[in-house]
C-alpha positions in Angstrom: 69.3 121.8 96.3 72.6 122.0 98.2 75.8 120.6 96.6 77.5 119.9 100.0 74.5 117.9 101.1 74.5 115.9 97.9 78.2 115.1 98.2 77.7 114.0 101.8 75.2 111.4 100.5 77.9 109.7 98.3 80.4 109.9 101.2 78.1 107.8 103.4 76.9 105.4 100.7 78.4 104.8 97.3 76.2 101.9 96.0 73.5 102.7 93.4 71.0 101.0 91.2 71.5 103.5 88.4 74.2 106.0 87.8 73.5 108.6 85.1 76.3 110.6 83.4 75.3 113.9 82.0 73.3 116.8 83.4 71.5 118.0 80.3 67.9 117.4 79.3 68.3 113.7 78.7 70.3 112.9 81.9 68.1 115.0 84.1 65.0 113.4 82.6 66.5 110.0 83.3 67.3 110.9 86.9 63.7 112.1 87.5 62.3 109.0 85.9 64.6 106.5 87.7 64.2 108.2 91.2 60.5 108.5 90.9 60.2 104.7 90.2 62.1 104.2 93.5 65.5 103.2 92.2 68.6 104.5 94.0 69.8 107.0 91.5 72.9 109.2 91.1 73.5 111.8 88.4 76.9 113.3 87.8 77.6 116.3 85.6 81.2 117.3 84.7 80.3 121.0 84.3 77.1 122.8 85.2 73.6 121.5 84.6 72.6 122.3 80.9 76.1 123.8 80.3 76.0 122.4 76.7 73.3 121.9 74.2 70.5 122.0 76.7 70.8 125.7 77.5 71.2 126.7 73.8 67.9 125.6 72.3 65.5 127.8 70.3 63.3 127.9 73.5 60.5 126.0 71.8 58.5 123.1 73.0 57.2 121.9 69.7 56.3 118.9 67.5 58.5 119.9 64.6 56.4 121.3 61.8 59.1 120.5 59.2 59.0 116.8 60.1 55.5 116.6 58.6 57.0 117.5 55.2 59.4 114.6 55.7 56.5 112.3 56.4 57.7 111.5 60.0 54.2 111.6 61.6 55.2 109.3 64.4 57.9 111.7 65.6 55.6 114.7 65.3 52.8 112.9 67.2 55.1 111.9 70.0 56.6 115.4 70.3 53.1 117.0 70.3 51.9 114.8 73.1 55.1 115.5 75.1 54.6 119.2 74.4 51.2 119.0 76.0 52.4 117.1 79.0 55.3 119.5 79.6 53.0 122.5 79.6 50.8 120.8 82.1 53.6 119.6 84.4 55.7 122.8 84.3 53.4 125.7 83.6 55.6 128.2 85.5 58.4 127.7 82.9 56.4 126.8 79.8 53.6 128.6 77.9 51.8 128.6 74.5 52.8 131.2 71.9 51.0 132.1 68.6 53.0 131.8 65.4 52.3 133.1 61.9 53.6 131.5 58.7 53.4 134.3 56.1 52.5 133.4 52.5 53.7 135.3 49.4 52.0 133.2 46.7 48.3 132.5 46.5 48.7 128.8 47.0 51.1 128.9 49.9 48.4 129.9 52.5 46.4 126.8 51.6 49.5 124.5 51.4 50.8 125.6 54.8 47.3 125.7 56.3 46.6 122.1 55.4 49.9 121.0 57.0 49.3 123.1 60.1 45.7 121.8 60.5 47.2 118.3 60.4 49.8 119.4 63.0 47.0 120.6 65.3 45.0 117.4 64.6 48.0 115.2 65.7 48.1 117.0 69.0 44.6 115.7 69.9 43.2 116.8 73.3 46.6 118.5 74.0 46.1 121.1 71.3 47.2 124.7 72.3 44.8 126.6 70.0 43.0 126.6 66.7 44.8 127.0 63.4 43.4 129.7 61.2 44.0 131.1 57.7 44.7 134.9 57.8 44.0 137.6 55.3 46.6 140.2 54.4 45.4 142.6 57.0 45.1 140.0 59.7 48.6 138.7 59.1 49.9 142.3 59.4 47.9 142.9 62.5 49.7 139.9 64.1 53.1 140.9 62.7 53.2 144.7 62.2 56.8 144.7 60.9 56.2 142.0 58.3 57.1 143.0 54.7 53.8 143.5 52.9 55.3 143.4 49.4 53.4 140.6 47.5 52.0 139.3 50.8 48.9 137.1 50.3 48.1 136.4 54.0 49.3 133.7 56.3 48.5 130.9 58.7 48.1 131.3 62.5 49.0 128.3 64.7 50.2 127.7 68.2 53.2 126.1 69.8 55.0 126.0 73.1 57.8 128.2 74.5 60.0 127.6 77.6 63.3 128.5 79.2 65.6 125.6 78.7 68.2 126.1 81.4 65.5 127.1 84.0 63.7 123.8 83.3 66.9 121.9 83.6 67.4 123.3 87.2 63.8 122.4 88.0 64.4 118.9 86.8 67.5 118.6 89.0 65.4 119.8 92.0 62.6 117.4 91.1 65.1 114.5 90.9 66.4 115.3 94.4 62.9 115.6 95.7 62.2 112.1 94.3 65.2 110.7 96.2 68.1 111.0 93.6 71.5 112.3 94.4 72.5 115.0 91.8 75.8 116.8 91.6 77.4 119.3 89.2 81.1 119.8 88.6 81.7 116.1 89.2 83.3 114.4 86.2 83.5 110.7 85.4 87.0 109.7 84.5 86.7 105.9 84.0 84.7 102.7 84.7 85.1 99.8 87.0 84.5 96.4 85.4 84.1 92.8 86.3 84.2 90.2 83.5 84.1 93.1 81.0 80.9 94.4 82.4 80.6 97.8 84.0 80.1 97.7 87.8 80.6 101.4 88.5 82.4 104.6 87.7 85.5 106.5 88.8 84.8 110.2 89.3 86.4 113.3 90.5 84.9 116.3 92.3 86.1 119.1 90.0 86.1 121.6 92.9 87.9 119.7 95.6 89.9 117.3 93.5 88.8 114.4 95.6 88.4 111.1 93.7 85.6 108.5 94.2 84.7 105.0 93.1 81.0 104.5 92.9 79.3 101.2 92.2 76.1 100.7 90.1 73.9 98.0 88.8 73.8 99.9 85.5 75.2 103.1 84.1 73.5 105.5 81.6 75.6 107.6 79.2 73.6 110.7 78.6 76.4 113.1 77.7 74.9 114.5 74.4 77.5 115.5 71.9 80.3 114.2 74.2 78.7 110.7 74.3 81.4 109.1 72.0 84.2 110.2 74.3 82.6 108.2 77.1 81.8 105.4 74.8 85.5 105.1 74.1 86.3 104.9 77.8 83.7 102.2 78.3 84.1 100.1 75.2 87.7 100.8 74.2 86.9 101.7 70.6 86.1 104.9 68.6 82.7 104.2 67.1 81.0 107.4 65.8 77.5 107.3 67.1 77.1 111.1 67.0 76.8 113.3 63.9 77.1 116.7 65.5 75.5 119.8 64.0 75.9 123.4 65.0 73.0 125.8 65.3 73.3 129.5 66.1 70.8 132.1 67.5 70.9 135.9 67.3 69.2 138.1 70.0 68.0 141.6 69.1 65.9 144.3 70.7 62.2 143.5 70.4 61.4 146.7 68.5 62.9 145.3 65.3 59.9 143.0 65.0 57.1 144.1 67.3 54.2 142.2 68.8 53.7 139.1 70.9 53.3 136.7 67.9 56.3 134.7 66.6 57.0 134.1 62.9 58.1 130.9 61.2 59.8 131.2 57.9 58.8 127.9 56.3 61.8 127.3 54.0 65.2 128.8 54.0 68.1 128.4 51.5 69.3 125.3 53.3 65.9 123.6 53.6 65.3 124.4 57.3 62.7 126.6 58.9 63.7 129.8 60.6 62.0 131.3 63.7 61.6 134.9 64.8 60.4 134.7 68.4 59.7 137.1 71.2 61.7 135.9 74.2 62.1 137.6 77.6 61.7 141.1 76.2 64.0 140.5 73.3 63.8 138.9 69.8 65.3 135.5 69.2 66.3 134.6 65.6 67.4 131.0 64.7 68.6 128.6 63.8 71.2 127.2 61.4 72.3 123.7 60.8 76.0 123.3 60.1 77.8 119.9 60.3 80.9 120.1 62.4 83.9 117.9 63.2 85.3 119.5 66.4 83.2 119.3 69.5 83.8 121.9 72.2 82.0 123.2 75.3 81.9 126.7 73.8 81.3 126.5 70.0 81.7 129.7 68.0 79.3 131.2 65.5 80.6 131.2 61.9 80.4 134.4 59.9 78.4 132.8 57.2 75.8 131.5 59.8 75.4 135.0 61.1 74.9 136.4 57.7 72.5 133.6 56.8 70.1 134.6 59.6 70.4 138.3 59.1 69.8 138.0 55.3 66.7 135.8 55.8 65.3 138.1 58.5 65.7 141.2 56.3 63.8 139.5 53.5 60.7 139.3 55.6 60.9 142.4 57.8 60.5 146.1 57.1 63.2 146.6 59.7 66.6 145.9 58.3 69.3 144.7 60.7 73.1 144.5 60.7 75.6 142.8 63.0 75.7 146.0 65.0 72.1 145.3 66.2 72.9 141.9 67.7 72.9 141.9 71.5 74.1 138.4 71.8 74.9 135.3 69.7 74.8 131.8 71.2 75.7 128.5 69.7 74.5 125.0 70.4 75.6 121.6 69.2 73.0 119.0 68.3 73.8 115.4 69.3 72.2 113.9 66.2 72.2 110.1 66.1 74.6 109.0 63.3 72.5 107.8 60.4 75.4 106.3 58.5 75.1 107.4 54.8 73.0 110.4 55.6 75.3 113.4 55.4 73.0 116.5 55.5 72.3 117.2 59.2 69.4 119.6 58.3 67.3 116.6 57.2 68.4 114.1 59.8 65.5 113.1 62.1 65.6 114.1 65.8 64.7 110.6 66.9 66.5 109.3 70.0 68.5 106.0 69.9 69.1 103.9 73.0 71.7 101.1 72.8 72.8 98.5 75.4 76.5 98.1 74.7 78.6 94.9 75.3 79.9 96.5 78.6 76.3 97.0 79.8 76.5 100.7 79.3 73.2 102.3 78.3 74.1 104.7 75.5 71.6 107.4 74.6 71.9 109.6 71.6 69.7 112.0 69.6 66.4 113.4 70.7 65.4 117.0 71.6 64.2 118.9 74.6 60.5 118.4 73.8 60.7 114.7 74.0 63.2 114.5 76.9 60.6 112.8 79.1 59.6 110.0 76.7 63.3 109.5 75.8 64.2 109.1 79.5 61.3 106.7 80.0 62.6 104.5 77.2 66.2 104.7 78.4 65.3 103.7 82.0 63.2 100.9 80.8 66.2 99.6 78.9 68.4 100.1 82.0 66.0 98.1 84.2 65.9 95.3 81.7 69.6 95.2 81.2 70.5 95.2 84.9 67.8 92.8 85.9 66.2 95.3 88.3 62.8 94.8 89.7 60.3 96.2 87.2 58.5 99.4 88.2 56.4 101.3 85.8 57.2 104.9 84.7 55.6 107.7 86.9 56.5 110.9 85.0 53.7 111.4 82.5 51.8 113.4 85.1 54.6 114.2 87.6 54.6 117.9 88.5 58.0 119.4 88.1 59.6 121.5 90.9 58.1 125.0 90.9 54.7 123.9 89.6 52.0 126.4 90.5 48.4 126.6 89.4 48.2 130.4 89.0 51.6 132.0 88.4 52.1 135.6 89.1 52.6 138.4 86.5 56.0 139.5 88.0 59.4 139.1 86.4 60.0 136.3 89.0 57.0 134.2 87.9 59.4 131.7 86.2 60.5 130.5 89.6 57.0 129.2 90.3 56.6 128.2 94.0 60.1 129.4 94.7 59.1 133.0 93.9 57.5 133.4 97.3 60.7 132.5 99.1 62.8 134.9 97.0 60.3 137.7 97.6 60.6 137.0 101.3 64.3 137.9 101.2 63.5 141.2 99.7 60.8 141.9 102.3 63.3 141.0 105.1 66.0 143.2 103.7 65.4 145.8 100.9 69.0 145.6 99.9 68.2 142.4 98.2 65.9 144.3 95.8 68.9 145.9 94.2 69.3 145.0 90.5 72.4 143.3 89.3 72.1 145.4 86.1 70.1 148.6 85.8 68.5 147.6 82.5 67.3 144.1 83.7 65.0 142.9 86.5 67.4 140.3 88.1 68.0 141.1 91.8 70.5 140.4 94.5 67.8 138.2 96.1 67.8 135.9 93.1 71.6 135.8 93.1 71.6 134.7 96.7 68.9 132.1 95.9 71.0 130.6 93.1 74.0 130.2 95.3 72.1 128.8 98.3 69.5 126.6 96.6 70.5 125.9 92.9 74.2 124.8 93.1 75.4 127.9 91.2 79.2 127.9 91.5 80.6 130.4 88.9 79.7 133.8 87.4 78.9 131.9 84.2 76.4 129.6 86.1 74.5 132.7 87.2 74.7 134.9 84.2 74.3 132.3 81.5 71.9 129.7 83.0 70.3 130.7 86.4 69.5 134.0 84.7 69.8 134.4 80.9 71.6 137.7 80.8 74.6 136.4 78.8 72.2 135.1 76.2 70.0 138.2 76.2 72.7 140.9 76.2 76.4 139.9 76.4 77.6 143.4 77.1 75.2 143.9 80.0 76.3 140.5 81.4 79.9 141.7 81.4 78.8 144.9 83.2 77.0 142.8 85.8 79.8 140.4 86.4 81.8 142.4 89.0 78.8 142.5 91.4 78.1 138.8 90.8 81.8 137.8 91.4 82.0 139.8 94.6 78.8 138.2 95.9 80.2 134.7 95.1 83.5 135.5 96.8 81.8 136.7 100.0 79.5 133.7 100.1 82.3 131.2 99.5 85.0 132.9 101.4 87.2 133.6 98.3 90.0 136.1 98.1 90.7 139.0 95.7 92.9 136.8 93.5 90.0 134.4 93.0 87.7 137.3 92.2 90.1 138.5 89.5 90.6 135.1 88.0 86.9 134.4 87.9 86.1 137.7 86.4 88.7 137.4 83.7 87.5 133.9 82.9 83.9 135.1 82.5 84.9 138.1 80.4 86.9 135.9 78.0 83.9 133.6 77.7 81.4 136.5 77.2 83.4 137.9 74.3 82.3 134.8 72.3 78.7 136.0 72.6 79.5 139.3 71.0 79.8 139.6 67.2 83.2 140.8 66.1 83.4 140.5 62.3 
């Protein structure tokens, strides 16, 4: 996956069947879907792949247990089927994980148990494991740091876990392998029209400054929380189709809640569920649901959100944490489809909405990572119909995603799937590549070189936030690793000392947002 090669493709031919704007879960899913059907496909992302919401999820591939309580069985059933497909199509980046829901009243174990048995039943043949009622001692065996005060047991169930930004990169690679052209740091600035119908886009390479006009039979707006900005460009009015909501996550050392089992707190003070999840050697706590007005690429955690998560964790854990224990805090914005009169984002459904607008733009809102594939299938079906393209059926239900491997290794590089062997070859060829970019973490110089050469990594942030997850795992460590990363990037791209300083300063300013300073 080479950026220069992808740009050369649009320099030689700028006519497409489908142009997709947005390189998050939805856009990348659409690119894989369209290209695998044989349509000439182009995806453009203004920043880096999964820069926004799609790298800031709770790292779960799940049906949404709380939607059962809302009676949204259709959404849960769809998500559970998609969960099973994703674990089959990308086993190198997804796996099952056990959860325990603790109960502190005699009736809760049965109440939650019935709901979770239904959850398992709805997954059908794609179930990840048997749901079981747990005694007091069994619940504590699974969660040794769970508060035992008034504990009556719990319920064990299974869900999926994944690395969101790693999957995003794999989808970009898959789209290219299927014939799509995929480019990051390439922003759409306007639309070409004929008789008020979109016939293409105006775009600018953010790195070179070069402008392009690219024609298409149909254009898909998959820009997530920024979709309304593009809608205004296309339609000339300011309709609000997005009701953005902010969710934060805290990352701690794993010893605060030991074991390999996650915990779901079934009801918080704001009516959501809260997760405590082992993730890449750390502990992930989240999430919140705060309606917001201002949409930015780097949202900031609110003091009350941080306190909300810490207070709830401390209610259930024998380990008591403070803000000083937080290694990193990251924030995502949910692109919830605007439901009109519904104001409380915590109870808004995560359904996707696909509209064909008067200009012909295919406008996609809502959804979540777990259902990215089915959402993309629906969006591309609409695009085909709208543009009058020859009908080809969807191919992605059983399409293996780049990196797919039957038996992944047990090494720290197993998440790369089939690419792991090539990264290991670099280390074999020159042991200098085995050097770590930070002494406390397993990421190596070989991986760094791989990201730059094969995954379109351009900036220090690309590498430390999304190709690796160091910024999300430990913001201070990411800042300590940044000088080595920036020197490697400068050498690879022929940049001077001034560029190094500017890039390092830019990353450090960004990383400070991931540290808690109350």
